[in-house]
N, C-alpha and C positions, 0 to 999 in steps of 0.2 A: 520551520519547514525544511525538510531535506532538499538540497539542491543537487543537481547532477553535474559534477565537474567535467570539463571538456575531455580530459584524459580518460575518465571512466567511460564516457559515452563512446569515445573512439575505440577503446579496448573491447567493450561488450559488443559493439556493432561488428568489429573485425572478427570476433569469435563466431557471431551469428552468421555472417556471410561465409566464413570458411566452412561452417557446418552445412550450409545450403548449396554453395557453389562447388566446393571441392576443387577438382582440377579444371572445372569450367562448365558453363551453361551450354551443354552440347546441343540442346534443342534450338535455342536462340541463335547460336553461332552457325548452325546449319541452315536455318530457315530465313534469317533476316540479314540483308546486306549491311555491311559495316557503316555505310554512309547514309542509311535510312534515318530520317528524323521523324519525331512523333510528338503528339501532345496528349496528355491524359489527365484525368481528375481522380482524386481519392474522394469517395462519397460515403457519408454515414447513412447506412440503410435503416437506421432506427434512431429514436431520440437518445442522446447520450451526453456525457460530459467528456470533452476531448482531452486526452492525455497521451503524451508520447511523441509530440511533434518534433522535439529536438533529435530524437532517434531516427525519425523518418528523414529528416534533412541529412543526418550523418550517413545513413545507408547509401543514399544516392551520391553523396559527396565522395564516399570511398570507392564506389563502383566506377564513377565517371564524373569528373568535375564539370563536364560540359552539360550535364543534366541540371536544369535549373528548377528549384522547388520554390514556388511562391505560395506562402501560407495565406489562406483566406479567412481563417478564424484564429483565435488565440488559445494558448494552453489554458485549460480550465474552463473554457467557454461551454455553456450548455447549448446544444444544437438540436434541431428538429430532423426528422427523417427526410432524407434527400438532400441534406446540406452538403455542398462541396467544401471539403476541408482544405484542400490545396490543389494547385495545378502544377503539372510537371511538363516541361518542354526540353527537348534535346534529343540525343541519339536514342533511337528506339531500342537498341540492344540494352543499353543501360537501364532504361525504364522497365523493360520486361524482366531483366535479371534481378533487379532489386525489389520487384513487386511484392513477393511473398514475405520476405524478411521485414520490409517496412510495414506491411499490413499486420503481421504477427505482433510486432511491438505495439502498434497503434491500437489494435483490437483488444489485446490483453490489458494494457494500461488504462485504456478508456473504460473497460469493463469494471476495473477496480475503482476508478474515480467515480463512475456513475453509481455504483452500489454505495460507495461511501457518502456521496451527496444525498442519496435517499435516506440513509440513517441520520445524517446531520439535519436534514429538513424535518424528519419525523420528530426530533426532540427540540425543535425551535421554540424559544420562549422559556426553556428551563436553563439552569446553570450548568448542566452536565456537558461534557465534551466527549466525543467519540475517539477512542484510542485504537490503534492497530496492535498486533501481537507479533510474536516470532514464528507464527504458523505461516511460513512463506515458502516459496519454491527455492530449494537450495541453489545458491549462487546468484539468485535474482532478487534478494531481499531489498537491496538499495532501490532498484527499480520499482518494486511493488509498494514499498513504503513511500516512495516519491509520489506514486499515483494516489495513494491515500491522502497525502497532503494536498495534492491538486484538487481532490474531491472535497476538501474542507475538513478532513479529519486531522487528528493530532497524532504525531508520531511518538510512540512509546520507545522503550529501550531498543537499540539496534541489535544488541547481542548480550552475551553473558558478561561483557567487560565494562559496560557503562552504567549499570545500576545493580544494586543488590536486591535480589528477590528471593526470599525464603518461602518456598512453596510447600505444598502438602507433603511431598516426598522427602524434602529436607526435614520437615517437622517429625516425620515418622522416625528418622534416624536420631534426631535430637532428643526425642522422647526417651530413647533408650539410655541417654547419657545423663538423665536426671532432670529435676525441675528447674534448675538454673541454666540449663544448656541453651535455651532459646535466647535469654537475655545476654548470656556470654557471647553467643554468635553475633548478635546485633552490635554489641560493644566492640568486638574484634573487627567487624566490618567497618564500623565508624572510625576506628583507629587507623585501619589500613587504607581506607578509601574515604577520607573525610568529606569529599565533595560529591560523592555518589548518593543518589536517593536510596533510602532503605525501605523496601516494601516487604511486608509480611502478609502471607495469605491466611485467611481465617474462614473456616466453614461454619462456625457456630458463634453465638454471642460470647460464650466463655472464651473462645480463642481470640475474639476481638479484644476482650479485656486483657488477655495475656500479651497480645501484640502491643497494646497501649502501654502496658507496664514496662516493656522493653525500651520505649522511646522511639519506636518506629515512626517515621513521618508520612507513611503511606500504607494503607491497609486494603488488601485485595479481598473483597467479600465474594466468595465463590459459591455459585449455585444457590443463592438465597432467594426466597420468595420476596415480593414487594413488601409485605408486612415485616418480614425479618430485616430487610434492608432499612426500612424506616427506623426500626428499633436500633439497628447498628449505627445509623447516622446520629440518632439522638444520644447514644452511648458515647460515641466518639466526640461529639459536641465541639467540633472544630479543632481538636487537638492533633489531628492528622488528616491527610487527604483520604477520601474514600473512593474505591473503585469497584463497581459491580462487574461480575464476569460469569460466564458459563451459559451457553446455549441461547445467547441473545439473538432475537430475530426482529425483523421490521414490525411484526405484530406485537411484540412485547416491549420494545425498547422505550416507548414513551412512558408506559407505566413505571418502568424502572427509573427513568430520568426524574419522574415526579416524586420519587422517594427522597430526593435531596442529595443523592450521591454526586461527587465531583466529576467522576469519570465513568465511562462504560466501555469496556474493551470488547472488541468484536473480532474473533478469529476469522469469521466468514468473509471479511473484507478482502483478505488475501488468499485464503485457502479454497473459497467456494464462489468467487465472483465469476460470472459468465462473460466470456469475451463478447464485445460488441460487434455487430455485423457491419463491416465496412468492405468496400470493394474498390478496385482500381479499374476505371473505365477508359479505354483507349478511344480517342475520337477518330472517326473515319477520314477526316480531312484536317490538315493543319489550319489553324485559325490565322 
């Protein structure tokens, strides 16, 4: 599972606050006395899997260390509508200024974790695992893949540098270079990067056979029907890991998992997850 290093959290929170606050929160500075104290709760307004609490803590720590964040649930906890996620006490200015940035992190990451948990639950009892993809928001990949892991998914490659993946467009170019080109590419990748997984995409059973012949240890079965996936799994017969990919939804994922594939990659986890509805609610009186 991806973890969020402290320095990474500090840097991304600093950038987010600079984007939102700029030269200053002119509304809060004008309206709220500097010595005013307050208490507030962040509330989940719908059922969800909570993700992003370390960033919520970091937001208020950077704005004003006098703002105390007390977590009421744990990272990765499933919660019901109306659950108080954390309580904030301290200077009212700090709470008001950090509100939106904290909620943006929490809502986005909880949305990804929640959708991931739905996919994971849908294939319970099969051997398949849910993978994420590189279809992420630029500069936010680490956060989004972290949220996938919090939701129970399995992180796939982080980028172009940590796994070899010969996809369909690579194969188009390789086909121009002759029948040995695919095998030569796999051999070169293995020589240059001996510890990296080697994944070859296949759209047909013929391409599955070609991928097996190269010695690839992971075959991506793209946009195949459940019947085709079963045939592919039988053809591979354990000689490589198998991954189903392409247009996977909550309605289709279980049938795909039941074909016997090892993995199912779902781009929607990060490119289409809906933000969870959360809000910060200020109390009328200090408790």
